[in-house]
N, C-alpha and C positions, 0 to 999 in steps of 0.2 A: 637281457643278455643274449648275445648271438648264439645260435645253435649250429653245430656242425653235423652233417648227416651221419657220419659213422664215428662220432665221439660222444663220450658220456661225461666229460670233465665238467666241473661245476662253474668255473669262472670263464666261460667261453669268450666273452667280449675281450676281457683283459688278456687272454691267451692269444686270441686271433690277431688283435691289433697291437703291434709293437712299433711305435714311431721311429725309434732308433734303428731298428732292423730295416724298416722301409727306407729310411734316409740312406743307409749304408749300401743297400743292395738294389736300389731303384735305378738300374742301368737299362740301356737299350737292349731289346731282345725279341725273338720271334714269339708269336702267339700260339704256335704249334696247333693250328687247325689242320696242318699237314706236317709231315716230316718226310723228306727234307722240305724246308719252307719254299714258298713259290719263287723267291728270288734266286733259287738254284736251278730253275728251269732254263733250258737253252734252246736255241733255234735249230740245232742239229736234229732235234726231235721233230719229225715231220708227219705228214698225213699217213704215210706208209706204216710208221711205227704205231700210230693210233689204230689203224685198220687191223694190224696184226694183234694188237691187244684186244680189240673187239671180238676177233675170231676166237681168241683163247678164252675169254670170259663167257662166250656163248656156249661153251662146252660144259660150263658149271651151272647146274640147274638150281640156282639160288635166286631169291628175290633181289631186285636192285633198288637203287635210290635215284630220283630224278631232281635236277635243279634247272630252273628256267630264269635267265637273267632278263628282266624287263626294264630297260634303262630310262624310260621316259618320265620326266617330271615337268609339271607346269610352271614351277618356280624353283629358284636355286636356294639352297640352305648353305650358308657360307662355311660351315664347319665340315661339310660332307667331303669324304675322300673316295666315294664310289664312282664307278664308270657310269656316267649319266648323260642324258641328252635333254636339254631344256627346250620344251616346245609345248604349244597348245594345239598342234595340228594332228588330229587323229588319222589323217591320211598316212602319216609316217608309221604310226603304231599298227594300223591295219595291214600295211605292206610287210611289216616285221613279222606279224603272226603267220603270214603265208610262208615266209622263209623259215620260220621255226618248224613249220610242218614239213618243208623240204628236208631240213636237217634231220628231223626225226625219221623220216622215211629212209634217208641214206644210211643212217646209223643202224637201224633195225635190219635193213637189207644186208649191210656188211656183217651183221651177226648171224645172218642166215635164218632169221626167225620164221618159223613155220606156224607159230601161234602167238597170241599176245604174251608179252613178257611180264611176269609178275613183279609188282612194285610194292614195297613196304614203306617208302618214305618219298614225299614230294614236297618241293618248296618253290614258291614264286618269290624271287627277291628283286632288288632294283638298286637305283631308281625307285619308282613308285608303282608297284604292280596294279594298284587300284586306279591308276591313270586310264587303264583300258576301259573301253565302253562295255556294256553288257554283251553286245554282239561279239566283240573281240574276245572277251572272257569265255563265252560259250564256244566260240570257234576253236580257241586254243585247247580247251579241255576236250572238245570233240576229237581233234587230231591226236591228242595224247591218248585217249581211250581207244583210238583206232589201232594203236601199236602196243599199248600197255594195259595191264589189268591191275587196278588199285585194290589191293587185298584188304579184307576186313581187319580192323584193328591196327592199321598203319597210321603213321603220322603224316598228315596232309596240311601243310601250313602256308601262310601267306603273310607278307609284311603289309601293314595298313598305315596309311596316313589319315588320322581321324578327321582332318580338315576337309578331306576329299571324298567322303563316303556318306551314303544315306542308308536308311533301314532297308531299302530295296536292294542295295549293293550287298549288304550282309546276308540277307535272305538268299540272294542268288549264289553267293559263295558257299553257303551251307548246302544248297541244292546241287552245286557242282561237285561236292564231296569234301570240301575243306572242313577240318575239325579243330584246327588250332589257328590262332591269330597272334601276331606280334605287333604291338602298337608303338610307334615312335612318339615319344613325348619330349625327351631331352631335358626340358625345364619349363615350369609354368610361370616363372617370373617374367613380367612384360618387358622390363629393361633388357633382360638376357635375350628374350625372344627377338626383340627389335635389333639387338646387336648381331644376331646370327641370321636375320631375315627369315624367321619362322614364327609367326604369331599364331598361337593355338590355345583355345580356351579349355578350361576344366570341363565345362558343360559339353563341348563337342566330344571330348574324350570319354566322358561318362556315358554319353549316349551310345557310343560304339560298344562299350563294355556291356551295357544293358542289352543291346540288340544281340550281341554274341551269346549271351545266356538265353535269351528268348529263342534263338534258332539252334540251340543245342551244341554249340562249340564246346569241346572238352577242356580246352586250356586257353588262358589268356596271359600273354607276356607283355611287359612294359619295358621299354628301353629308356634309360636316363643317361645323361652325360655330365660328368663333373669336370671342372676346369675350363668351362666356357667363359667368354667375356662378361663382365658385370656380376658374376656369381659371388656370393658370400656364403659363409656357413649358415647364417640365419635364413637367407632366402631359399637356399637349397633344402633346408629342413622343411620349410613350408611346402615345397614341391613334393618331397618324400611323403609328408603327411597327407597331402591331397591324393597322391597315388595309392597309398595304403587304404584310404577310405573307399577306393574303388575295388579293393579286395582281389588283386590279380593273383594268378596261380604262380607266376614266375616274374622275377625282375632281373634285368641286366643293368649294371651300373658301370658304364664305360668311362675310362679316362680319355679326355680329349687330347689327341696328339696333334700339336700345332706344327705342321710341316708345310709351310707356304711355298717352299722351293719345289715341292712335289705336287701339291694340290693348289692350283691357282685361285679357286674361290676363297681360300683361307687368307689370301692377301688383303681381302676386304675387312679382316678382323684386326683391330688395333692391338698390338701386343701389349701396350700399356693398360688395356682393359682386362687382360687375363689375370686371374687371381694369383697371388704369390704362392710359392710352394707351401708355406706354413698353412695358408687357408685351404689349399687343396687337401692337405693331410687332415685338417679339422673336418672338412666336408666328408671325407671318406670315413673317418672315425665316427662322426655323428651318424652317418648313414648306416654303418654296420650296427651301431648300438640300437638305432631306431628300428631297423628291420628285425633284429633279434628280439626286441621287446614285443614286436608284432607277431612273433612266432615263426619267422622264416629261417630256413637253414642255409648255410653257406655251401654251395656245390663246388665252387672252384672258379679261378680267374675272377670274372666280374659277375657271376651268376648266383642267384638266390632263388629258393622256391619254398613253397609250403611243405611241411614234413610228410604230408600224404600225397604229394605230387609224384608223378612217375619218375622224375629225375632223382629225387631224394631216395625213393625206394630202390631204383636201379643202382645207385651208388652204395647203399647199404648191402645190396646183394652182390656187389662186385661186377655189375653188368652195365656200368655206364660207359659210354663211348664218346669220342670227340671227332668231329669232321669239319668240313668247310662251313657248315651252318652253326658250329659251336657244339655244345653238349647234346647228346642224343641217347635215347633208350634203345634205339635200334642197333642190331648187330653191325659189325664193321663190314657192311656190304659195299659192292662196287657202285660208283656214282656216275651216272651219265648226265653231262651238263650241256645245255643248249643256249645259244645266243651269244652275243658279243662278250668277250673277256671272261666267259664262264670257264670254270676249272672242274674237270672230271677226274675221277680215280677209277681206272679200269685195269684189272689184273695187277701187274706190278708196275703200272705206269701212271703218271699224271699228265694230263693234256689240257692246254689252255687255248681258247679260241682267239681269233684276231679281235682287235679292240674297237674298230670303227665299223659303221654300217656299210660304207662303200666297199671295204675289204671283205666283209661278211657276204654281202650280196654277190660280189664278183666271184668269189670262190664257189659258192653254191650254184651260180648260173653256169659255171664252167664244169660242174659235176664233181667238185672237190669238197671234201670236208674242210671247214675253215680253221685249220690248226695253225696256230702261231708258233707255239713252243711247247716244251714239255720235258719229261724226264722218265727214264726207265730206271727203276730202283735195283741196286744189286743186293746181294744177300746181307751185307752189312747194313744197308739202308733199311731193309725190311725188319731186321732184328732190332735196330735202334728205334724204328717207328713204333714197334710194339712196346718196347721198354718205356719210351717217353709217354706213350698213351696211358700206360699203367700209372705212372707217376702223376700225370695231369688229371686223371679220372678217379683213381682209387687212393692216391697219396701214399702208396706203398708198393714195394716190389719184393717178392720172395725170390731172391737171387738163386737159391738152390733149385727151385722148381723151374725158373726161367732157364738156367743153364742146362738142365736136363732136357727140356723141350727143344732147345736149340743145339744141343750136343756141343757145348763149349765149356771151357774152364773159365768161369766168370771172373775170378780173381786175376787170371792171366790176360784174358781178353780185354778187360777194362782196367788194367793196371794203372794207366795214366789218369783215368777218370777217378778211380778210387783215391788216388793220392790227392787230386784236386778237391775231392769232396771233404777232406779233413777240415779245411778252414770253414766250410759251410756248416759242418757238424759242430765245430767249436762255437760258432755263432748261434747255433740252435735252429738252423733251417732243416736239419735232418738228424735222425737217430739211427743207429744200428741196433736192431733187436735180434740177436743171434745172426742169422744170415739174411734177415729182412731189412731192406731200407725203408724207413718210415719218415714221411714228412709230417712232423707233429703239428698241432693246431697253430702254434705261433709262427710256423713257416709257410702256411698254406697260401697266404696272399702272395708269396714269393715262389710258388711252385715252379713257375717258369724259369726262375734262376737256377733251381736244382736241375731241371730238365736240360738247360743249356750246357751243363757239364758233359752230357752224353751226346751233344750235337757235333759230330765229326766235321761236318761242312763248316760250321761256325768257327770251330777251332782252327781249321786250315786257312780260312779266309780272314778271320778276325774282323769281319765287317759289321760289327755291332752298331755302328753309327747309322746304318740304313734302316733300323727298326725304331718303333715307338718305345717309349719308356715302359718298363715292366708294370709300373703303376701310373 
């Protein structure tokens, strides 16, 4: 039976998975790695706005978070929706590292940094970060440490393609300071792998897991995707069992969003090969049950972890957070993001960089930060961001305490939302316990749907069709 981090109910699997609810409420909606969601960013937000935000955050003596987008991949995976560059030319990545160094220097100069800025979280994403050569990895971390101090006890993570690394790579990553890895698996079935152009063996993946333990990594996470072409409930169960045998600390089980009109590589996937909706529900149900039998707890959205993992402990203690990298144990700190298409959160602003290498290089060569678009949040945005974060991370909201901290009349401020919540409550997606909104276990797979009620931007635009399915 599946366990939930802050629940003691006995029939966890039966309560968590309700197919009728999932069918009824599986609509399109944001993932809420940010609020407002990134589609609300606009081009009126420019470099000057980002510079002003950097100046403001520099006055707050708190540790920050760093994200580096490393877009290079040697081969294309057809399902992927990331901003990536398919190449085998390391001359392109070597040049990119030098421009990342330029961007870091410009950002820290804008912040008026007189000393290294303390960092409590760092993430290399992509693309395929392990595309970088050893020399490039060392150079990028050298430039990072020129400007930033990675504090003891922080989360320093990297996304790994197990097909592209050796033991020497993992040893180097540990030496550079990484203490967490996320391994892309998606599916071990060969027919599925061939259909998405990503063939990866169990043995390759197991080797990386073993090396990460040998070199002292604190946490191993595995990413799976359900809904890929050629998948069946039976074959995906085999993949889940193979992953569980590797004993990862965390798993993410993502729903494949087939959006070929947005992501061109997905046009190579035959829609006729995608599993029907009934099979997808069976895959999800079976996976939830199997993970529960193995002792994993449901954190939220697509995430599961061992009960003694930091994520589960943080949720029990009400200290879980959510940001552009997903769930995190780190406090809601400001995020500096570097590289093409990367998104940062600085003070009351979100800022996203330009999407192409040419634009990125041109901006930096001209002495400008490569800002494409962004958003400055107003007081209502900040208030709703906190509220949605509580629902997504803790599955509950003490409205009395929330109202007091924000000096509002909760019932009056959210009159429209409270009225809209009634039908979700009738369906069992939420309960009122006194003045506390509680997302019960049966509603937690649909917590996004509850959060959407409080999304003012979504209500005003009604642009639900631009998002992936909730499940």
